[in-house]
N, CA, C and O atoms as a MOPAC input file, in Angstrom:
PM7 MOZYME 1SCF
protein

 N      6.13600 1     0.07600 1   -27.04600 1
 C      7.15300 1     0.68400 1   -25.85300 1
 C      6.78500 1    -0.30100 1   -24.72600 1
 O      5.60200 1    -0.29800 1   -24.38600 1
 N      7.71000 1    -1.22600 1   -24.03900 1
 C      6.94000 1    -2.04600 1   -22.93600 1
 C      6.85900 1    -0.75900 1   -21.71700 1
 O      7.58800 1     0.19600 1   -21.45100 1
 N      5.93200 1    -1.14600 1   -21.31300 1
 C      5.25800 1    -0.10500 1   -20.03100 1
 C      6.45100 1    -0.39600 1   -18.48300 1
 O      7.09400 1    -1.42800 1   -18.29200 1
 N      6.44400 1     0.74800 1   -17.65500 1
 C      7.80200 1     0.78900 1   -16.72800 1
 C      7.01100 1     0.14900 1   -15.57700 1
 O      6.05900 1     0.89800 1   -15.35600 1
 N      6.98600 1    -0.80300 1   -14.82700 1
 C      6.67600 1    -2.06300 1   -14.10000 1
 C      6.55000 1    -0.52300 1   -12.69000 1
 O      7.16400 1     0.51100 1   -12.42900 1
 N      5.30300 1    -1.32800 1   -12.14100 1
 C      4.79300 1    -0.10500 1   -11.19400 1
 C      5.95000 1    -0.92600 1    -9.46300 1
 O      6.58900 1    -1.97000 1    -9.33800 1
 N      5.74600 1    -0.06800 1    -8.76400 1
 C      6.39400 1    -0.38300 1    -6.89200 1
 C      5.65400 1    -1.05100 1    -6.54400 1
 O      4.53900 1    -0.54400 1    -6.41500 1
 N      5.77200 1    -2.32900 1    -6.23900 1
 C      4.98600 1    -3.11400 1    -5.50900 1
 C      5.64700 1    -2.86000 1    -4.00900 1
 O      5.04600 1    -3.50600 1    -3.15100 1
 N      6.68200 1    -2.11400 1    -3.52700 1
 C      6.10300 1    -1.42500 1    -1.98000 1
 C      5.47100 1    -0.21300 1    -2.27000 1
 O      5.44000 1     0.44200 1    -1.22800 1
 N      4.82300 1     0.54500 1    -3.42400 1
 C      4.13100 1     1.30500 1    -2.89100 1
 C      2.62700 1     1.00500 1    -3.29000 1
 O      1.60500 1     1.57100 1    -2.90200 1
 N      2.79500 1    -0.13100 1    -4.24500 1
 C      1.29100 1    -0.70800 1    -3.74700 1
 C      1.02700 1    -1.59900 1    -2.81700 1
 O     -0.16900 1    -1.79800 1    -2.60500 1
 N      1.85000 1    -2.23800 1    -2.15500 1
 C      1.48400 1    -3.09500 1    -1.09600 1
 C      1.14100 1    -1.80800 1    -0.07900 1
 O      0.02700 1    -2.10200 1     0.35500 1
 N      1.54500 1    -0.49400 1     0.53800 1
 C      1.41900 1     0.82600 1     1.34400 1
 C      0.40100 1     0.98200 1     0.93100 1
 O     -0.34600 1     0.61100 1     1.83700 1
 N     -0.17900 1     1.29900 1     0.12700 1
 C     -1.03800 1     1.85400 1    -0.55800 1
 C     -2.66900 1     1.04600 1    -0.15400 1
 O     -3.55700 1     1.55300 1     0.53200 1
 N     -2.69100 1    -0.23700 1    -0.77400 1
 C     -3.33200 1    -0.81700 1     0.35800 1
 C     -3.18400 1    -0.42400 1     1.23900 1
 O     -3.61300 1     0.72300 1     1.37600 1
 N     -2.37000 1    -1.18900 1     2.64600 1
 C     -2.78100 1    -1.05800 1     3.20200 1
 C     -2.90400 1     0.27400 1     4.32000 1
 O     -3.21600 1     0.04100 1     5.48800 1
 N     -2.56500 1     2.01100 1     3.73600 1
 C     -3.18000 1     3.11400 1     3.99500 1
 C     -4.62100 1     2.99700 1     3.43900 1
 O     -5.39800 1     3.71000 1     4.07400 1
 N     -5.33300 1     2.13300 1     2.19200 1
 C     -6.14900 1     2.48300 1     2.27500 1
 C     -7.62000 1     1.89900 1     2.83400 1
 O     -8.77600 1     2.31500 1     2.75000 1
 N     -6.94300 1     0.63100 1     3.49400 1
 C     -8.16200 1     0.34000 1     4.61200 1
 C     -7.80600 1     0.30900 1     5.83700 1
 O     -8.14900 1    -0.53800 1     6.66000 1
 N     -6.95900 1     1.42100 1     6.04800 1
 C     -6.61600 1     1.78500 1     7.73200 1
 C     -7.27800 1     3.04100 1     7.30200 1
 O     -6.98000 1     3.99400 1     8.02200 1
 N     -8.16100 1     3.33300 1     6.24800 1
 C     -8.41200 1     4.56000 1     6.25100 1
 C    -10.25200 1     4.13200 1     6.54900 1
 O    -11.09400 1     4.68400 1     7.25700 1
 N    -10.30900 1     3.19500 1     5.85200 1
 C    -11.55700 1     2.41700 1     5.54800 1
 C    -12.11000 1     2.50200 1     7.44000 1
 O    -13.25800 1     2.80400 1     7.76400 1
 N    -10.94100 1     2.14600 1     8.49500 1
 C    -10.42400 1     1.36000 1     9.85100 1
 C    -10.91400 1     2.67100 1    10.24300 1
 O    -12.03800 1     2.55500 1    10.73200 1
 N    -10.49300 1     3.90900 1    10.21700 1
 C    -10.71000 1     5.42600 1    11.10600 1
 C    -11.68600 1     5.19700 1    10.54500 1
 O    -12.29200 1     4.43300 1    11.29600 1
 N    -12.21800 1     5.34600 1     9.75400 1
 C    -13.62000 1     6.06400 1     9.59700 1
 C    -14.93300 1     5.37500 1    10.25600 1
 O    -16.07500 1     5.72700 1    10.54900 1
 N    -14.17100 1     4.24100 1    10.32400 1
 C    -15.70300 1     3.02800 1    11.47200 1
 C    -14.88700 1     3.46300 1    12.29300 1
 O    -15.47100 1     4.45400 1    12.73000 1
 N    -13.84500 1     3.39200 1    12.84700 1
 C    -13.89200 1     3.76900 1    14.23500 1
 C    -14.47700 1     5.07900 1    14.63200 1
 O    -14.92000 1     5.18200 1    15.77500 1
 N    -14.53300 1     6.19500 1    13.73200 1
 C    -14.97900 1     7.15200 1    14.00300 1
 C    -16.38000 1     7.42700 1    14.32600 1
 O    -16.78900 1     8.34900 1    15.03300 1
 N    -17.17500 1     6.39500 1    13.64200 1
 C    -18.42600 1     6.24100 1    14.07400 1
 C    -18.71800 1     5.00900 1    15.30800 1
 O    -19.76200 1     4.80800 1    15.92900 1
 N    -17.76000 1     4.48400 1    15.37900 1
 C    -17.91900 1     3.86600 1    17.01900 1
 C    -18.02900 1     4.92600 1    18.55800 1
 O    -18.79400 1     5.13400 1    19.50000 1
 N    -16.46600 1     5.45000 1    17.92300 1
 C    -16.55700 1     6.34100 1    18.76000 1
 C    -17.39400 1     7.43400 1    19.14400 1
 O    -17.54100 1     7.82300 1    20.30200 1
 N    -18.08800 1     8.04800 1    17.84300 1
 C    -18.90400 1     8.94100 1    17.89200 1
 C    -20.37600 1     8.32600 1    18.53200 1
 O    -20.99400 1     9.00100 1    19.35500 1
 N    -20.71300 1     7.43300 1    18.23100 1
 C    -21.82200 1     6.37300 1    19.05000 1
 C    -21.35200 1     6.46400 1    20.29500 1
 O    -22.02300 1     7.19100 1    21.02600 1
 N    -20.34000 1     5.91900 1    20.80900 1
 C    -19.95400 1     6.24000 1    22.32100 1
 C    -19.30400 1     6.62700 1    22.92900 1
 O    -18.96900 1     5.98000 1    23.92100 1
 N    -18.78800 1     7.83900 1    22.68800 1
 C    -18.34800 1     8.80700 1    23.29800 1
 C    -18.90300 1    10.43400 1    22.65900 1
 O    -18.23400 1    11.46600 1    22.73200 1
 N    -19.50500 1    10.37900 1    22.39000 1
 C    -20.38700 1    11.57700 1    21.65100 1
 C    -20.94900 1    13.29000 1    22.90000 1
 O    -20.96100 1    14.46900 1    22.54600 1
 N    -21.42700 1    12.54300 1    24.69000 1
 C    -21.63600 1    13.01900 1    25.65200 1
 C    -20.27000 1    13.52300 1    26.09000 1
 O    -20.38400 1    14.52600 1    26.79400 1
 N    -19.28000 1    13.21900 1    25.93300 1
 C    -17.67100 1    13.77900 1    26.21900 1
 C    -17.42800 1    14.25900 1    25.34100 1
 O    -17.69200 1    15.44200 1    25.12300 1
 N    -16.99600 1    13.69200 1    24.75600 1
 C    -16.29200 1    14.69900 1    23.14400 1
 C    -17.71300 1    15.00500 1    22.45600 1
 O    -18.75000 1    14.34300 1    22.41800 1
 N    -17.25200 1    16.68400 1    21.75000 1
 C    -18.42300 1    17.07700 1    20.95400 1
 C    -18.36700 1    16.43300 1    19.76900 1
 O    -17.27400 1    16.45300 1    19.20300 1
 N    -19.19700 1    15.90900 1    19.28500 1
 C    -19.71600 1    15.11300 1    18.47700 1
 C    -19.07600 1    16.16300 1    16.79700 1
 O    -18.47200 1    15.32900 1    16.12200 1
 N    -19.05300 1    17.37400 1    16.15300 1
 C    -18.61700 1    18.25200 1    15.58700 1
 C    -17.09200 1    17.43700 1    15.52800 1
 O    -16.52200 1    17.03500 1    14.51300 1
 N    -16.66800 1    17.33900 1    16.83400 1
 C    -14.52100 1    17.27900 1    16.49400 1
 C    -14.72500 1    15.89400 1    16.36100 1
 O    -13.94500 1    15.42200 1    15.53400 1
 N    -15.53700 1    15.00300 1    16.90200 1
 C    -15.48800 1    13.41000 1    16.94700 1
 C    -15.15000 1    13.23800 1    14.87500 1
 O    -14.11000 1    12.95200 1    14.28200 1
 N    -16.59100 1    13.57700 1    14.32300 1
 C    -16.72100 1    13.38000 1    13.13100 1
 C    -15.44800 1    14.44600 1    11.89400 1
 O    -14.84700 1    14.10300 1    10.87700 1
 N    -15.49500 1    15.48600 1    12.49100 1
 C    -14.22800 1    15.87500 1    11.63000 1
 C    -12.73900 1    15.47300 1    11.89300 1
 O    -12.21500 1    15.41200 1    10.78100 1
 N    -11.88400 1    15.19100 1    12.79200 1
 C    -11.29700 1    14.23500 1    13.20300 1
 C    -11.11200 1    13.02800 1    12.72400 1
 O     -9.99400 1    12.71000 1    12.31700 1
 N    -12.02500 1    12.26800 1    12.69300 1
 C    -12.64000 1    11.15400 1    12.20200 1
 C    -12.68200 1    11.15600 1     9.96200 1
 O    -12.62900 1    10.26400 1     9.11500 1
 N    -12.72200 1    11.68100 1     9.94600 1
 C    -12.99700 1    12.08100 1     8.56000 1
 C    -12.35300 1    12.35600 1     7.85600 1
 O    -12.22000 1    12.13600 1     6.65300 1
 N    -11.29400 1    13.51800 1     9.41600 1
 C     -9.64300 1    14.42900 1     8.01100 1
 C     -8.72100 1    13.57700 1     7.94000 1
 O     -8.02400 1    13.38300 1     6.94400 1
 N     -8.60500 1    12.70800 1     9.52200 1
 C     -7.92500 1    11.74800 1     9.74000 1
 C     -7.87400 1     9.88800 1     8.30200 1
 O     -7.04300 1     9.04900 1     7.95200 1
 N     -9.16600 1    10.18200 1     8.05400 1
 C     -9.45900 1     9.38000 1     6.95400 1
 C     -8.99500 1     9.56900 1     5.57100 1
 O     -8.45800 1     8.87800 1     4.70600 1
 N     -9.44500 1    10.86700 1     5.71500 1
 C     -8.90500 1    11.47800 1     3.67300 1
 C     -7.02900 1    12.06900 1     4.26300 1
 O     -6.27500 1    12.30100 1     3.31800 1
 N     -6.63000 1    12.19800 1     5.21400 1
 C     -5.02200 1    12.11300 1     5.25000 1
 C     -4.38600 1    10.68100 1     4.61300 1
 O     -3.69100 1    10.54800 1     3.60600 1
 N     -4.86800 1     9.67100 1     5.55300 1
 C     -4.60600 1     8.17700 1     4.90800 1
 C     -4.88000 1     8.13600 1     3.62000 1
 O     -3.85100 1     8.12800 1     2.94500 1
 N     -5.72900 1     8.11200 1     3.09000 1
 C     -5.88400 1     8.14100 1     1.31800 1
 C     -4.67500 1     8.89900 1     0.23400 1
 O     -4.03300 1     8.50200 1    -0.73800 1
 N     -4.78400 1    10.34200 1     1.08500 1
 C     -4.18600 1    11.19500 1     0.62500 1
 C     -2.74000 1    10.65800 1     0.60900 1
 O     -2.33400 1    10.53300 1    -0.54600 1
 N     -2.26200 1    10.46800 1     1.11300 1
 C     -0.97700 1     9.80300 1     1.58900 1
 C     -0.60800 1     8.89200 1     0.31400 1
 O      0.21600 1     9.11800 1    -0.57200 1
 N     -1.37400 1     7.91400 1     0.47300 1
 C     -1.16500 1     7.06500 1    -1.18500 1
 C     -0.66100 1     7.66400 1    -2.35400 1
 O      0.39200 1     7.16000 1    -2.74600 1
 N     -1.29300 1     8.97800 1    -3.30100 1
 C     -0.99500 1    10.05400 1    -3.96200 1
 C      0.45800 1    10.22600 1    -3.68800 1
 O      0.92800 1    11.04200 1    -4.48100 1
 N      1.38800 1     9.73000 1    -2.81200 1
 C      2.39400 1    10.76800 1    -2.08600 1
 C      3.49300 1     9.41300 1    -1.89000 1
 O      4.57600 1     9.84800 1    -1.49700 1
 N      3.50300 1     8.44800 1    -1.99600 1
 C      4.15800 1     6.86000 1    -1.78100 1
 C      5.87700 1     7.01900 1    -2.11300 1
 O      6.93500 1     6.90300 1    -1.49500 1
 N      5.39600 1     7.36900 1    -3.53200 1
 C      6.85000 1     7.72100 1    -4.13200 1
 C      8.15000 1     8.70300 1    -3.21700 1
 O      9.38000 1     8.65400 1    -3.20200 1
 N      7.43100 1     9.29900 1    -2.73200 1
 C      8.12300 1     9.94000 1    -2.57700 1
 C      8.66900 1     9.76000 1    -0.85700 1
 O      7.95200 1     9.08300 1    -0.12100 1
 N      9.51000 1    10.17600 1    -0.48200 1
 C     10.37700 1     9.68000 1     0.80000 1
 C      9.84700 1    10.16000 1     2.28700 1
 O      9.75800 1     9.36800 1     3.22600 1
 N      9.54500 1    11.40100 1     2.37100 1
 C      8.71500 1    11.91500 1     3.36500 1
 C      7.20200 1    11.38000 1     3.44700 1
 O      6.63200 1    11.70700 1     4.48800 1
 N      6.52900 1    10.69800 1     2.63800 1
 C      5.20100 1     9.30400 1     2.70300 1
 C      5.26100 1     8.66600 1     3.27200 1
 O      4.48800 1     8.23900 1     4.13000 1
 N      6.43800 1     8.33700 1     2.89000 1
 C      6.68900 1     6.42700 1     3.36000 1
 C      6.33300 1     6.93900 1     5.49900 1
 O      5.51800 1     6.43700 1     6.27300 1
 N      7.90400 1     8.66500 1     5.86900 1
 C      7.75400 1     8.57700 1     6.91700 1
 C      6.15200 1     9.59700 1     7.77200 1
 O      5.97000 1     9.84400 1     8.96500 1
 N      5.44200 1     9.88700 1     6.78500 1
 C      4.21700 1    10.21100 1     7.28200 1
 C      3.45000 1     8.80500 1     7.08800 1
 O      2.57600 1     8.76200 1     7.95400 1
 N      3.43300 1     7.88100 1     6.46200 1
 C      2.59800 1     6.48600 1     7.02200 1
 C      2.98000 1     5.95500 1     8.71500 1
 O      2.26800 1     5.73000 1     9.69500 1
 N      4.36100 1     5.90100 1     8.48300 1
 C      4.96700 1     5.41900 1    10.18200 1
 C      3.86200 1     6.64000 1    10.41300 1
 O      2.85700 1     6.34200 1     9.76800 1
 N      3.77000 1     7.31000 1    10.77700 1
 C      3.44200 1     8.65300 1    11.95400 1
 C      2.10700 1     8.40300 1    11.54600 1
 O      1.54900 1     9.26300 1    12.22700 1
 N      1.13400 1     7.80200 1    10.87800 1
 C     -0.08700 1     7.94500 1    10.80000 1
 C     -0.55300 1     6.25900 1    12.14300 1
 O     -1.41000 1     6.08300 1    13.00900 1
 N      0.65700 1     5.36700 1    11.54400 1
 C      0.17800 1     3.89500 1    12.03600 1
 C      0.21100 1     4.58400 1    13.63800 1
 O     -0.69100 1     4.15800 1    14.35900 1
 N      1.24600 1     5.70500 1    14.33800 1
 C      1.03200 1     5.77300 1    15.92000 1
 C     -0.35000 1     6.52300 1    15.91500 1
 O     -0.99400 1     6.55700 1    16.96300 1
 N     -0.88200 1     7.18800 1    14.65700 1
 C     -2.10800 1     7.97800 1    15.30600 1
 C     -3.17500 1     7.41900 1    15.07600 1
 O     -4.21400 1     8.07200 1    15.17500 1
 N     -3.21100 1     5.88400 1    14.66000 1
 C     -3.87500 1     4.93000 1    14.48000 1
 C     -3.52100 1     3.77800 1    16.09900 1
 O     -4.10400 1     2.73000 1    16.37700 1
 N     -2.81600 1     4.21100 1    16.59800 1
 C     -2.88200 1     3.55300 1    17.60500 1
 C     -3.27800 1     3.87600 1    18.75400 1
 O     -3.77500 1     3.04400 1    19.51200 1
 N     -3.04800 1     5.73600 1    19.22000 1
 C     -3.45400 1     6.85300 1    19.94200 1
 C     -5.00000 1     6.54500 1    20.23900 1
 O     -5.67500 1     6.58800 1    21.26800 1
 N     -5.33900 1     6.14000 1    18.58800 1
 C     -6.50400 1     6.09300 1    18.61800 1
 C     -7.76600 1     5.24500 1    19.71900 1
 O     -8.99600 1     5.29200 1    19.73400 1
 N     -6.56700 1     4.36600 1    20.71400 1
 C     -7.34500 1     3.45800 1    21.85900 1
 C     -7.31300 1     4.16300 1    22.73200 1
 O     -8.01900 1     3.63700 1    23.59200 1
 N     -6.93000 1     5.06400 1    23.09400 1
 C     -7.05300 1     6.26300 1    23.98900 1
 C     -9.06900 1     6.69500 1    24.22100 1
 O     -9.79800 1     7.00200 1    25.16500 1
 N     -9.22700 1     6.46500 1    22.73600 1
 C    -11.24900 1     6.69800 1    22.96100 1
 C    -11.50900 1     5.58800 1    22.63800 1
 O    -12.11300 1     5.05200 1    23.56600 1
 N    -11.32700 1     4.63300 1    21.43500 1
 C    -11.23700 1     2.99900 1    21.66600 1
 C    -10.33700 1     2.42800 1    22.14300 1
 O     -9.15800 1     2.73100 1    21.96200 1
 N    -10.76100 1     1.46000 1    22.86700 1
 C     -9.87900 1     0.95100 1    23.13300 1
 C     -9.21800 1    -0.64300 1    22.29600 1
 O     -8.10300 1    -1.08500 1    22.02100 1
 N    -10.49900 1    -1.05100 1    22.14800 1
 C     -9.74900 1    -1.56800 1    20.49100 1
 C     -9.11200 1    -1.63100 1    19.23100 1
 O     -8.89600 1    -2.48200 1    18.36800 1
 N     -8.75500 1     0.26100 1    19.54000 1
 C     -7.17000 1     0.35000 1    18.82700 1
 C     -6.35500 1     0.26800 1    19.00600 1
 O     -5.35900 1     0.61600 1    18.37200 1
 N     -6.55700 1    -0.60900 1    20.66900 1
 C     -4.97900 1    -0.47300 1    20.98900 1
 C     -4.22000 1    -2.16000 1    20.57100 1
 O     -3.04200 1    -2.51800 1    20.55700 1
 N     -5.78200 1    -3.06300 1    20.20200 1
 C     -5.44600 1    -4.14900 1    19.01700 1
 C     -5.29800 1    -3.72200 1    17.89300 1
 O     -4.24100 1    -3.84500 1    17.27300 1
 N     -6.25800 1    -3.19000 1    17.47800 1
 C     -6.18500 1    -3.42700 1    16.20300 1
 C     -5.52400 1    -2.12700 1    15.50000 1
 O     -6.19300 1    -1.66100 1    14.57700 1
 N     -4.60600 1    -1.63700 1    15.73000 1
 C     -3.18200 1    -0.05500 1    15.25900 1
 C     -1.87800 1    -0.93200 1    15.72200 1
 O     -0.79100 1    -0.70000 1    15.19200 1
 N     -1.98800 1    -1.74100 1    16.52300 1
 C     -0.33200 1    -2.84800 1    16.02500 1
 C     -0.59700 1    -3.73600 1    14.94000 1
 O      0.20700 1    -4.20200 1    14.13400 1
 N     -1.50700 1    -3.86400 1    15.00200 1
 C     -1.68500 1    -5.44900 1    14.07700 1
 C     -1.49900 1    -4.27800 1    12.64100 1
 O     -0.64800 1    -4.73000 1    11.87400 1
 N     -2.23800 1    -2.59500 1    12.01800 1
 C     -1.69400 1    -2.61000 1    10.99900 1
 C     -0.16200 1    -1.71800 1    11.12400 1
 O      0.03500 1    -0.79000 1    10.34100 1
 N      0.64300 1    -2.00400 1    11.93200 1
 C      1.51300 1    -1.04800 1    12.48900 1
 C      2.26300 1    -2.46100 1    11.56800 1
 O      2.98600 1    -2.11000 1    10.63600 1
 N      2.13400 1    -3.79800 1    11.76700 1
 C      2.44100 1    -4.54000 1    11.28800 1
 C      2.26800 1    -4.98400 1     9.94600 1
 O      3.24300 1    -5.53400 1     9.43300 1
 N      1.40800 1    -4.88200 1     9.38600 1
 C      1.10700 1    -4.90300 1     8.44600 1
 C      1.80500 1    -3.50800 1     7.16100 1
 O      1.85400 1    -3.58400 1     5.93300 1
 N      2.15400 1    -2.60200 1     7.88400 1
 C      2.92900 1    -1.33600 1     6.80900 1
 C      4.06500 1    -2.02800 1     6.77000 1
 O      4.62400 1    -2.07900 1     5.67400 1
 N      4.73500 1    -2.77200 1     7.99800 1
 C      6.21300 1    -2.91100 1     7.98100 1
 C      6.43500 1    -3.55200 1     7.33200 1
 O      7.39100 1    -3.40100 1     6.57100 1
 N      5.34000 1    -4.99600 1     7.31400 1
 C      5.53900 1    -6.60500 1     6.10700 1
 C      5.39900 1    -6.00300 1     5.08700 1
 O      6.25900 1    -6.54700 1     4.39400 1
 N      4.65400 1    -4.80600 1     4.08500 1
 C      4.54600 1    -4.01300 1     3.38000 1
 C      5.61000 1    -3.47400 1     2.71100 1
 O      5.85500 1    -3.60800 1     1.51200 1
 N      6.09800 1    -2.99400 1     3.34800 1
 C      7.33800 1    -1.83300 1     2.99300 1
 C      8.79700 1    -2.85800 1     2.75100 1
 O      9.67600 1    -2.78000 1     1.89300 1
 N      8.61600 1    -3.79600 1     3.87300 1
 C      9.55100 1    -5.05100 1     3.74400 1
 C      9.68600 1    -5.81700 1     2.74900 1
 O     10.59900 1    -6.01900 1     1.94900 1
 N      8.67200 1    -6.21600 1     2.89300 1
 C      8.71300 1    -7.18300 1     1.51900 1
 C      8.28500 1    -6.72100 1     0.50500 1
 O      8.29700 1    -7.75500 1    -0.16400 1
 N      7.75400 1    -5.66600 1    -0.42400 1
 C      7.46700 1    -4.52900 1    -1.31700 1
 C      8.63400 1    -4.12200 1    -1.52700 1
 O      8.87500 1    -3.50300 1    -2.56400 1
 N      9.29600 1    -4.29400 1    -0.89700 1
 C     11.23100 1    -3.59800 1    -1.14700 1
 C     12.30100 1    -4.37600 1    -1.53600 1
 O     13.23400 1    -4.12100 1    -2.29700 1
 N     11.99400 1    -5.49100 1    -0.81800 1
 C     12.70200 1    -6.58600 1    -1.90700 1
 C     11.90200 1    -7.44100 1    -2.87800 1
 O     12.64900 1    -7.93700 1    -3.72100 1
 N     10.95500 1    -7.68700 1    -2.99300 1
 C      9.93300 1    -7.61900 1    -4.72300 1
 C     10.43200 1    -6.42900 1    -5.27800 1
 O     10.60400 1    -6.71200 1    -6.46400 1
 N     10.81400 1    -5.07700 1    -5.07300 1
 C     11.28000 1    -4.21500 1    -6.20700 1
 C     12.37400 1    -4.67200 1    -6.71100 1
 O     12.55900 1    -4.73000 1    -7.92700 1
 N     13.47700 1    -5.16000 1    -5.57200 1
 C     15.00700 1    -5.58200 1    -6.09700 1
 C     15.03300 1    -5.95900 1    -6.92300 1
 O     15.54200 1    -5.46000 1    -7.92700 1
 N     14.07900 1    -7.78600 1    -6.76400 1
 C     13.78300 1    -8.74700 1    -7.56700 1
 C     13.86100 1    -8.25400 1    -9.01400 1
 O     14.71600 1    -8.28000 1    -9.89900 1
 N     12.93300 1    -7.91300 1    -8.91800 1
 C     12.02500 1    -7.52400 1   -10.71200 1
 C     13.33500 1    -6.40100 1   -10.58500 1
 O     14.14500 1    -6.92200 1   -11.35300 1
 N     13.95400 1    -5.23900 1   -10.08500 1
 C     14.67300 1    -4.55100 1   -11.08100 1
 C     15.65300 1    -5.53300 1   -11.34600 1
 O     15.92600 1    -5.32300 1   -12.52800 1
 N     16.41900 1    -6.57700 1   -10.92100 1
 C     17.59200 1    -7.50600 1   -11.01800 1
 C     16.74000 1    -8.27400 1   -12.17600 1
 O     17.40400 1    -8.88800 1   -13.01200 1
 N     15.38000 1    -8.28600 1   -12.28300 1
 C     15.26900 1    -9.57100 1   -13.96800 1
 C     15.14400 1    -8.76200 1   -14.48300 1
 O     15.76600 1    -8.86700 1   -15.54000 1
 N     14.32800 1    -7.27100 1   -14.35000 1
 C     14.91900 1    -6.59900 1   -15.48300 1
 C     15.55800 1    -6.67800 1   -16.49400 1
 O     15.35900 1    -7.10000 1   -17.63300 1
 N     16.70700 1    -6.02500 1   -15.72200 1
 C     18.17600 1    -6.17100 1   -15.35200 1
 C     18.85500 1    -7.42400 1   -16.86600 1
 O     19.54600 1    -7.33600 1   -17.88000 1
 N     17.99400 1    -8.59600 1   -16.00900 1
 C     19.10200 1   -10.18500 1   -17.04400 1
 C     18.12200 1    -9.72700 1   -18.08700 1
 O     18.88800 1    -9.45800 1   -19.01200 1
 N     17.17500 1    -9.52700 1   -18.42400 1
 C     16.05000 1    -9.74300 1   -19.04700 1
 C     16.95800 1    -8.49700 1   -20.27500 1
 O     17.44000 1    -8.82500 1   -21.36000 1
 N     16.96100 1    -7.32700 1   -19.77300 1
 C     17.48900 1    -6.94800 1   -21.45100 1
 C     18.49100 1    -6.78800 1   -21.30600 1
 O     18.76300 1    -5.62900 1   -21.61800 1
 N     20.09200 1    -7.82100 1   -20.66800 1
 C     21.29200 1    -8.21000 1   -21.17200 1
 C     20.73700 1    -9.22400 1   -21.89500 1
 O     21.58900 1    -9.66000 1   -22.67000 1
 N     19.44700 1    -9.93600 1   -22.02100 1
 C     19.62200 1   -11.30500 1   -22.29700 1
 C     19.22200 1   -10.32800 1   -23.84200 1
 O     20.19400 1   -10.27900 1   -24.59600 1
 N     18.44400 1    -9.86800 1   -24.16600 1
 C     18.12400 1    -8.81300 1   -25.41500 1
 C     19.64700 1    -8.32400 1   -26.04000 1
 O     19.93500 1    -8.71100 1   -27.17300 1
 N     20.30900 1    -7.73900 1   -25.52100 1
 C     21.53100 1    -7.08700 1   -25.82900 1
 C     22.08100 1    -8.37300 1   -26.73400 1
 O     22.35100 1    -8.24300 1   -27.92800 1
 N     22.18800 1    -9.40900 1   -26.14100 1
 C     23.15600 1   -10.61700 1   -26.93500 1
 C     22.30200 1   -11.10800 1   -27.88900 1
 O     22.71400 1   -11.76900 1   -28.84200 1
 N     20.99500 1   -10.80400 1   -27.69000 1
 C     20.22400 1   -11.94400 1   -28.51700 1
 C     19.19500 1   -10.82500 1   -29.44100 1
 O     17.97200 1   -10.69300 1   -29.47400 1
 N     20.30100 1   -10.12400 1   -30.13900 1
 C     19.46800 1    -8.69300 1   -30.82400 1
 C     18.17500 1    -9.28600 1   -31.97000 1
 O     17.30400 1    -8.50900 1   -32.36200 1
 N     18.21300 1   -10.62400 1   -32.37300 1
 C     16.89100 1   -12.00000 1   -33.05700 1
 C     16.10900 1   -11.78800 1   -32.28600 1
 O     15.21600 1   -11.80300 1   -33.13300 1
 N     15.60900 1   -11.59800 1   -31.43500 1
 C     14.33800 1   -12.13400 1   -30.35000 1
 C     14.74200 1   -13.78300 1   -30.63800 1
 O     15.81000 1   -14.19900 1   -31.08700 1
 N     13.76500 1   -14.43000 1   -30.30800 1
 C     13.27900 1   -15.19300 1   -30.00000 1
 C     14.20900 1   -16.37500 1   -31.11300 1
 O     13.96000 1   -16.27100 1   -32.31400 1
 N     15.10300 1   -17.30600 1   -30.73000 1
 C     15.47100 1   -18.10200 1   -31.41600 1
 C     14.20400 1   -18.77300 1   -31.82500 1
 O     13.24400 1   -19.09200 1   -31.12300 1
 N     14.50600 1   -19.00700 1   -33.84800 1
 C     13.40100 1   -19.61000 1   -33.96600 1
 C     13.92400 1   -21.25400 1   -34.68600 1
 O     14.99200 1   -21.68900 1   -35.11700 1
 N     12.53300 1   -21.81300 1   -34.52500 1
 C     12.30300 1   -23.33300 1   -34.04700 1
 C     12.45900 1   -24.36200 1   -34.92400 1
 O     12.77300 1   -25.53500 1   -34.71700 1
 N     12.01000 1   -23.34800 1   -36.67200 1
 C     11.90800 1   -24.42900 1   -37.55000 1
 C     10.72600 1   -24.93100 1   -37.71500 1
 O     10.37300 1   -25.56400 1   -38.70900 1
 N      9.91700 1   -24.63000 1   -36.56300 1
 C      8.26500 1   -24.98500 1   -36.87400 1
 C      7.60100 1   -24.09300 1   -37.66800 1
 O      7.58500 1   -22.98900 1   -37.12400 1
 N      7.05600 1   -24.10500 1   -38.70600 1
 C      5.67300 1   -23.90600 1   -39.76800 1
 C      4.27800 1   -23.93500 1   -39.16200 1
 O      3.42900 1   -23.07600 1   -39.39700 1
 N      4.03500 1   -25.39600 1   -38.05400 1
 C      2.94600 1   -25.97500 1   -38.20100 1
 C      2.02300 1   -24.73400 1   -37.68300 1
 O      2.20900 1   -24.19000 1   -36.59500 1
 N      1.01700 1   -24.36300 1   -38.59400 1
 C     -0.05300 1   -23.38100 1   -37.57000 1
 C     -1.26300 1   -23.80900 1   -36.52400 1
 O     -2.02600 1   -22.98000 1   -36.02800 1
 N     -1.31000 1   -24.97200 1   -36.31300 1
 C     -2.16000 1   -25.46200 1   -35.42500 1
 C     -3.51200 1   -25.98500 1   -36.48100 1
 O     -4.56300 1   -26.52400 1   -36.13600 1
 N     -3.06500 1   -25.62100 1   -37.80200 1
 C     -4.42700 1   -26.26800 1   -38.40500 1
 C     -3.84600 1   -28.06100 1   -38.37800 1
 O     -2.66200 1   -28.39000 1   -38.30200 1
 N     -4.70600 1   -28.75700 1   -38.44000 1
 C     -4.88200 1   -30.06500 1   -39.05000 1
 C     -5.83000 1   -30.61300 1   -40.17300 1
 O     -7.05700 1   -30.51900 1   -40.12900 1
 N     -5.11700 1   -31.19500 1   -41.18100 1
 C     -6.10300 1   -31.87900 1   -42.42500 1
 C     -7.02400 1   -32.80400 1   -42.13200 1
 O     -7.72200 1   -33.28600 1   -43.02400 1

């Protein structure tokens, strides 16, 4: 029995969110190192680890429509980290572009794969015998 094809869109989106989780974690360490005297250290660490966990956890629900919207909201949160670490005003929009590209390109590839699978099934219905025999009985052995 053939395996069901996995969604390319979900795989791409999961990759982006996973990479963002690492970025959020390391941004947390940077903010902790630079702003621990201004902001309570436990708040920085708990907030950063929680953001990383939410980013990773969202990957599990990407087949649901609400999770894609949560992904967009998380993009805004990543950009908003720029108020604590200005470099995130650069990194956040770059990841937002990657998120948009993952969703757009993944959806296009999923549509192409669905069309290809439908064409394959139609061909298999028209040709129930499977692969046409070529009449060759050569097994690759030579004398």
